[in-house]
N, CA and C atoms as an extended XYZ file, in Angstrom:
240
Properties=species:S:1:pos:R:3:atomname:S:1:resname:S:1:resid:I:1 pbc="F F F"
N      -189.292     -134.873      171.077 N   UNK     1
C      -188.955     -133.457      171.101 CA  UNK     1
C      -190.166     -132.664      171.573 C   UNK     1
N      -189.935     -131.756      172.500 N   UNK     2
C      -191.049     -130.952      173.007 CA  UNK     2
C      -191.372     -129.833      172.025 C   UNK     2
N      -192.604     -129.389      172.095 N   UNK     3
C      -193.040     -128.285      171.244 CA  UNK     3
C      -193.013     -126.996      172.042 C   UNK     3
N      -192.575     -125.961      171.381 N   UNK     4
C      -192.565     -124.621      171.958 CA  UNK     4
C      -193.280     -123.713      170.983 C   UNK     4
N      -194.070     -122.815      171.514 N   UNK     5
C      -194.924     -121.982      170.680 CA  UNK     5
C      -194.632     -120.500      170.896 C   UNK     5
N      -194.625     -119.772      169.797 N   UNK     6
C      -194.705     -118.314      169.845 CA  UNK     6
C      -196.127     -118.009      169.421 C   UNK     6
N      -196.806     -117.183      170.180 N   UNK     7
C      -198.222     -116.957      169.895 CA  UNK     7
C      -198.575     -115.489      170.008 C   UNK     7
N      -199.695     -115.147      169.395 N   UNK     8
C      -200.222     -113.788      169.512 CA  UNK     8
C      -201.713     -113.901      169.821 C   UNK     8
N      -202.131     -113.127      170.807 N   UNK     9
C      -203.554     -113.054      171.135 CA  UNK     9
C      -204.042     -111.641      170.859 C   UNK     9
N      -205.313     -111.554      170.536 N   UNK    10
C      -205.960     -110.254      170.427 CA  UNK    10
C      -206.734     -110.039      171.711 C   UNK    10
N      -206.489     -108.909      172.342 N   UNK    11
C      -207.162     -108.574      173.596 CA  UNK    11
C      -208.517     -107.924      173.311 C   UNK    11
N      -209.319     -107.788      174.346 N   UNK    12
C      -210.661     -107.217      174.179 CA  UNK    12
C      -210.627     -105.767      173.706 C   UNK    12
N      -209.497     -105.069      173.918 N   UNK    13
C      -209.376     -103.686      173.433 CA  UNK    13
C      -208.745     -103.633      172.035 C   UNK    13
N      -208.660     -104.794      171.385 N   UNK    14
C      -208.144     -104.941      170.011 CA  UNK    14
C      -206.645     -104.688      169.901 C   UNK    14
N      -205.913     -104.763      171.015 N   UNK    15
C      -204.460     -104.731      170.959 CA  UNK    15
C      -203.968     -106.175      170.887 C   UNK    15
N      -202.699     -106.328      170.536 N   UNK    16
C      -202.102     -107.655      170.436 CA  UNK    16
C      -201.077     -107.858      171.535 C   UNK    16
N      -201.014     -109.087      172.014 N   UNK    17
C      -199.988     -109.488      172.969 CA  UNK    17
C      -199.288     -110.693      172.379 C   UNK    17
N      -197.961     -110.697      172.423 N   UNK    18
C      -197.169     -111.804      171.901 CA  UNK    18
C      -196.401     -112.444      173.044 C   UNK    18
N      -196.362     -113.767      173.053 N   UNK    19
C      -195.627     -114.487      174.084 CA  UNK    19
C      -195.132     -115.816      173.560 C   UNK    19
N      -194.539     -116.605      174.441 N   UNK    20
C      -194.120     -117.956      174.078 CA  UNK    20
C      -194.502     -118.890      175.228 C   UNK    20
N      -194.674     -120.149      174.893 N   UNK    21
C      -195.065     -121.149      175.888 CA  UNK    21
C      -194.739     -122.541      175.362 C   UNK    21
N      -194.770     -123.527      176.235 N   UNK    22
C      -194.657     -124.919      175.780 CA  UNK    22
C      -195.992     -125.655      175.944 C   UNK    22
N      -197.036     -124.931      176.340 N   UNK    23
C      -198.383     -125.507      176.444 CA  UNK    23
C      -199.379     -124.420      176.050 C   UNK    23
N      -199.704     -124.375      174.776 N   UNK    24
C      -200.495     -123.275      174.234 CA  UNK    24
C      -201.897     -123.188      174.834 C   UNK    24
N      -202.599     -124.302      174.918 N   UNK    25
C      -203.968     -124.270      175.465 CA  UNK    25
C      -203.978     -123.796      176.912 C   UNK    25
N      -203.047     -124.315      177.705 N   UNK    26
C      -202.964     -123.924      179.110 CA  UNK    26
C      -202.647     -122.433      179.240 C   UNK    26
N      -201.770     -121.929      178.388 N   UNK    27
C      -201.381     -120.524      178.452 CA  UNK    27
C      -202.545     -119.597      178.110 C   UNK    27
N      -203.337     -119.954      177.109 N   UNK    28
C      -204.489     -119.125      176.741 CA  UNK    28
C      -205.512     -119.134      177.878 C   UNK    28
N      -205.734     -120.307      178.468 N   UNK    29
C      -206.642     -120.383      179.625 CA  UNK    29
C      -206.131     -119.496      180.762 C   UNK    29
N      -204.821     -119.505      180.990 N   UNK    30
C      -204.240     -118.679      182.059 CA  UNK    30
C      -204.457     -117.192      181.768 C   UNK    30
N      -204.241     -116.784      180.519 N   UNK    31
C      -204.489     -115.388      180.167 CA  UNK    31
C      -205.937     -115.008      180.476 C   UNK    31
N      -206.855     -115.855      180.083 N   UNK    32
C      -208.275     -115.540      180.271 CA  UNK    32
C      -208.725     -115.650      181.727 C   UNK    32
N      -207.921     -116.308      182.549 N   UNK    33
C      -208.215     -116.387      183.984 CA  UNK    33
C      -207.527     -115.258      184.749 C   UNK    33
N      -206.803     -114.400      184.026 N   UNK    34
C      -206.135     -113.285      184.673 CA  UNK    34
C      -204.767     -113.621      185.220 C   UNK    34
N      -204.234     -114.800      184.861 N   UNK    35
C      -202.929     -115.218      185.358 CA  UNK    35
C      -201.855     -115.228      184.275 C   UNK    35
N      -202.190     -114.804      183.089 N   UNK    36
C      -201.246     -114.936      181.978 CA  UNK    36
C      -200.145     -113.908      181.955 C   UNK    36
N      -200.503     -112.655      182.027 N   UNK    37
C      -199.517     -111.566      181.958 CA  UNK    37
C      -200.164     -110.306      182.489 C   UNK    37
N      -199.334     -109.433      183.030 N   UNK    38
C      -199.847     -108.172      183.557 CA  UNK    38
C      -200.571     -107.381      182.457 C   UNK    38
N      -200.028     -107.447      181.226 N   UNK    39
C      -200.622     -106.690      180.116 CA  UNK    39
C      -202.034     -107.180      179.792 C   UNK    39
N      -202.232     -108.494      179.764 N   UNK    40
C      -203.521     -109.030      179.323 CA  UNK    40
C      -204.587     -109.051      180.417 C   UNK    40
N      -204.175     -109.033      181.670 N   UNK    41
C      -205.144     -109.162      182.773 CA  UNK    41
C      -206.311     -108.177      182.665 C   UNK    41
N      -206.075     -106.863      182.472 N   UNK    42
C      -207.213     -105.938      182.372 CA  UNK    42
C      -207.847     -105.890      180.978 C   UNK    42
N      -207.323     -106.689      180.056 N   UNK    43
C      -207.799     -106.639      178.667 CA  UNK    43
C      -208.467     -107.951      178.244 C   UNK    43
N      -208.996     -108.672      179.214 N   UNK    44
C      -209.653     -109.947      178.921 CA  UNK    44
C      -211.058     -109.725      178.383 C   UNK    44
N      -211.592     -110.695      177.650 N   UNK    45
C      -210.942     -111.947      177.265 CA  UNK    45
C      -209.967     -111.742      176.108 C   UNK    45
N      -209.032     -112.678      176.000 N   UNK    46
C      -208.123     -112.674      174.865 CA  UNK    46
C      -208.503     -113.815      173.940 C   UNK    46
N      -208.107     -113.672      172.687 N   UNK    47
C      -208.432     -114.684      171.667 CA  UNK    47
C      -207.159     -114.999      170.898 C   UNK    47
N      -206.818     -116.285      170.815 N   UNK    48
C      -205.642     -116.700      170.054 CA  UNK    48
C      -205.869     -116.387      168.580 C   UNK    48
N      -204.938     -115.639      167.973 N   UNK    49
C      -205.086     -115.288      166.557 CA  UNK    49
C      -203.936     -115.803      165.708 C   UNK    49
N      -202.836     -116.229      166.345 N   UNK    50
C      -201.673     -116.661      165.563 CA  UNK    50
C      -200.727     -117.463      166.445 C   UNK    50
N      -200.088     -118.476      165.864 N   UNK    51
C      -199.016     -119.172      166.570 CA  UNK    51
C      -198.082     -119.851      165.587 C   UNK    51
N      -196.859     -120.071      166.038 N   UNK    52
C      -195.844     -120.820      165.306 CA  UNK    52
C      -195.280     -121.861      166.257 C   UNK    52
N      -194.803     -122.983      165.713 N   UNK    53
C      -194.272     -124.075      166.524 CA  UNK    53
C      -192.762     -124.190      166.296 C   UNK    53
N      -192.026     -124.387      167.397 N   UNK    54
C      -190.577     -124.520      167.333 CA  UNK    54
C      -190.122     -125.719      168.147 C   UNK    54
N      -188.948     -126.214      167.832 N   UNK    55
C      -188.394     -127.355      168.551 CA  UNK    55
C      -187.751     -126.986      169.867 C   UNK    55
N      -187.306     -125.731      169.988 N   UNK    56
C      -186.627     -125.330      171.224 CA  UNK    56
C      -187.224     -124.049      171.794 C   UNK    56
N      -187.043     -123.908      173.095 N   UNK    57
C      -187.474     -122.709      173.815 CA  UNK    57
C      -186.767     -121.484      173.246 C   UNK    57
N      -185.488     -121.630      172.940 N   UNK    58
C      -184.700     -120.505      172.440 CA  UNK    58
C      -185.237     -119.985      171.113 C   UNK    58
N      -185.613     -120.904      170.218 N   UNK    59
C      -186.181     -120.487      168.927 CA  UNK    59
C      -187.491     -119.731      169.135 C   UNK    59
N      -188.334     -120.250      170.020 N   UNK    60
C      -189.625     -119.608      170.281 CA  UNK    60
C      -189.418     -118.226      170.893 C   UNK    60
N      -188.472     -118.110      171.806 N   UNK    61
C      -188.206     -116.823      172.445 CA  UNK    61
C      -187.627     -115.814      171.443 C   UNK    61
N      -186.777     -116.296      170.539 N   UNK    62
C      -186.217     -115.418      169.518 CA  UNK    62
C      -187.325     -114.884      168.610 C   UNK    62
N      -188.236     -115.769      168.214 N   UNK    63
C      -189.341     -115.345      167.344 CA  UNK    63
C      -190.284     -114.394      168.080 C   UNK    63
N      -190.506     -114.638      169.366 N   UNK    64
C      -191.321     -113.717      170.172 CA  UNK    64
C      -190.712     -112.320      170.109 C   UNK    64
N      -189.398     -112.233      170.307 N   UNK    65
C      -188.716     -110.939      170.270 CA  UNK    65
C      -188.895     -110.282      168.905 C   UNK    65
N      -188.735     -111.073      167.822 N   UNK    66
C      -188.885     -110.528      166.469 CA  UNK    66
C      -190.280     -109.945      166.256 C   UNK    66
N      -191.300     -110.686      166.673 N   UNK    67
C      -192.676     -110.219      166.480 CA  UNK    67
C      -192.935     -108.966      167.316 C   UNK    67
N      -192.386     -108.927      168.523 N   UNK    68
C      -192.591     -107.751      169.370 CA  UNK    68
C      -191.957     -106.488      168.785 C   UNK    68
N      -190.991     -106.645      167.887 N   UNK    69
C      -190.369     -105.488      167.233 CA  UNK    69
C      -191.210     -104.976      166.061 C   UNK    69
N      -192.191     -105.757      165.635 N   UNK    70
C      -192.997     -105.410      164.458 CA  UNK    70
C      -194.017     -104.321      164.785 C   UNK    70
N      -194.376     -103.582      163.750 N   UNK    71
C      -195.470     -102.621      163.874 CA  UNK    71
C      -196.792     -103.392      163.879 C   UNK    71
N      -197.848     -102.718      164.269 N   UNK    72
C      -199.171     -103.353      164.246 CA  UNK    72
C      -199.501     -103.849      162.844 C   UNK    72
N      -199.209     -103.045      161.830 N   UNK    73
C      -199.481     -103.435      160.440 CA  UNK    73
C      -198.723     -104.709      160.061 C   UNK    73
N      -197.459     -104.793      160.465 N   UNK    74
C      -196.677     -105.993      160.170 CA  UNK    74
C      -197.252     -107.210      160.879 C   UNK    74
N      -197.684     -107.032      162.116 N   UNK    75
C      -198.301     -108.144      162.855 CA  UNK    75
C      -199.585     -108.588      162.158 C   UNK    75
N      -200.370     -107.638      161.688 N   UNK    76
C      -201.632     -108.003      161.035 CA  UNK    76
C      -201.380     -108.757      159.736 C   UNK    76
N      -200.252     -108.510      159.079 N   UNK    77
C      -199.918     -109.280      157.868 CA  UNK    77
C      -199.676     -110.744      158.180 C   UNK    77
N      -199.210     -111.047      159.388 N   UNK    78
C      -199.022     -112.445      159.787 CA  UNK    78
C      -200.361     -113.184      159.893 C   UNK    78
N      -201.405     -112.432      160.213 N   UNK    79
C      -202.701     -113.052      160.491 CA  UNK    79
C      -203.452     -113.468      159.231 C   UNK    79
N      -203.016     -113.013      158.095 N   UNK    80
C      -203.744     -113.287      156.830 CA  UNK    80
C      -203.421     -114.676      156.324 C   UNK    80
């Protein structure tokens, strides 16, 4: 079974970006190389601060959506 990840990075401006991937290390490297997402490109470097593992892409994408609906305070509660 492949692994799928929902992750959150902290950008250099202290904002959070949430995404999903099936290769977490490669995705973080891509963000820091300016290829990850339009949002993170001008806010590099990014630092992985949170992730969850799922069995399917759909589960990871659903969780990404849930986290993106959260307030900053709610997201920070995940990090503790």
